[in-house]
FIKOLLO-845952 format. One record per residue (C-alpha): x negated, y, z negated; residue in one letter. Coordinates in steps of 0.05 Angstrom, whole numbers. Example, Ala and Ser with C-alpha at 12.3 -4.5 7.8 and 13.67 -1.06 7.14 Angstrom:
BEGIN
+--------+--------+--------+------+
|     xx |     yy |     zz | type |
+--------+--------+--------+------+
|   -246 |    -90 |   -156 |    A |
|   -273 |    -21 |   -143 |    S |
+--------+--------+--------+------+
This chain:
BEGIN
+--------+--------+--------+------+
|     xx |     yy |     zz | type |
+--------+--------+--------+------+
|     -1 |     -9 |     -3 |    M |
|    -52 |     55 |    -11 |    A |
|    -83 |     34 |     59 |    M |
|    -25 |     63 |     84 |    W |
|    -29 |    116 |     37 |    G |
|    -96 |    131 |     64 |    L |
|    -77 |    124 |    135 |    H |
|    -24 |    170 |    137 |    Y |
|    -78 |    231 |    101 |    L |
|   -123 |    211 |    166 |    L |
|    -74 |    226 |    216 |    V |
|    -47 |    295 |    179 |    A |
|   -111 |    311 |    169 |    F |
|   -122 |    292 |    240 |    L |
|    -60 |    341 |    279 |    I |
|    -74 |    394 |    231 |    T |
|   -141 |    393 |    255 |    I |
|   -125 |    400 |    326 |    T |
|    -69 |    445 |    314 |    Y |
|   -120 |    489 |    284 |    G |
|   -168 |    482 |    339 |    I |
|   -106 |    501 |    395 |    N |
|    -86 |    553 |    353 |    A |
|   -146 |    581 |    358 |    E |
|   -178 |    579 |    430 |    S |
|    -98 |    601 |    465 |    A |
|   -121 |    680 |    460 |    G |
|    -74 |    728 |    466 |    I |
|    -64 |    771 |    525 |    T |
|    -84 |    839 |    524 |    R |
|    -68 |    895 |    577 |    H |
|    -97 |    953 |    612 |    Y |
|    -69 |   1005 |    650 |    T |
|   -127 |   1036 |    709 |    F |
|   -102 |   1096 |    734 |    H |
|   -174 |   1124 |    784 |    I |
|   -169 |   1207 |    804 |    Q |
|   -221 |   1237 |    837 |    L |
|   -257 |   1291 |    788 |    K |
|   -306 |   1344 |    791 |    N |
|   -365 |   1341 |    745 |    I |
|   -422 |   1401 |    740 |    T |
|   -490 |   1367 |    729 |    R |
|   -551 |   1419 |    731 |    L |
|   -508 |   1469 |    768 |    C |
|   -485 |   1426 |    823 |    K |
|   -412 |   1411 |    831 |    T |
|   -395 |   1341 |    851 |    K |
|   -319 |   1304 |    869 |    S |
|   -330 |   1223 |    832 |    I |
|   -283 |   1173 |    824 |    V |
|   -262 |   1171 |    753 |    A |
|   -217 |   1123 |    714 |    V |
|   -156 |   1139 |    672 |    N |
|   -220 |   1208 |    676 |    G |
|   -280 |   1174 |    656 |    K |
|   -338 |   1162 |    684 |    F |
|   -363 |   1106 |    675 |    P |
|   -291 |   1086 |    668 |    G |
|   -258 |   1046 |    598 |    P |
|   -283 |    993 |    553 |    K |
|   -255 |    926 |    569 |    V |
|   -253 |    877 |    505 |    T |
|   -229 |    810 |    506 |    A |
|   -259 |    745 |    473 |    R |
|   -258 |    682 |    508 |    E |
|   -191 |    649 |    525 |    G |
|   -157 |    714 |    530 |    D |
|   -114 |    735 |    578 |    N |
|   -128 |    803 |    613 |    L |
|    -63 |    843 |    663 |    Q |
|    -98 |    885 |    684 |    I |
|    -50 |    956 |    723 |    K |
|    -95 |    988 |    786 |    V |
|    -59 |   1055 |    798 |    V |
|   -101 |   1085 |    858 |    N |
|    -89 |   1164 |    854 |    H |
|   -136 |   1165 |    904 |    V |
|   -133 |   1168 |    987 |    S |
|   -184 |   1122 |    999 |    N |
|   -186 |   1053 |    979 |    N |
|   -231 |   1029 |    932 |    I |
|   -263 |    967 |    895 |    S |
|   -268 |    957 |    826 |    I |
|   -325 |    899 |    810 |    H |
|   -326 |    866 |    752 |    W |
+--------+--------+--------+------+
């Protein structure tokens, strides 16, 4: 009888460990929206038009951990096509 109790305890332990590992590795979904625009900057008395993301150059920091899902919406306000390299 004690053997069956130990068997059930071992099965319960393995289920708990397996669930904990799967829950930890599932990750979360992170949402970002990038607005691509031209922005004038002045450096050393010269003004130049650059492509900026959310008004910044370089663009904003994207934070993610292994297992996370990223949903990134890119809105291009520039008349030309652009490419973003990850």
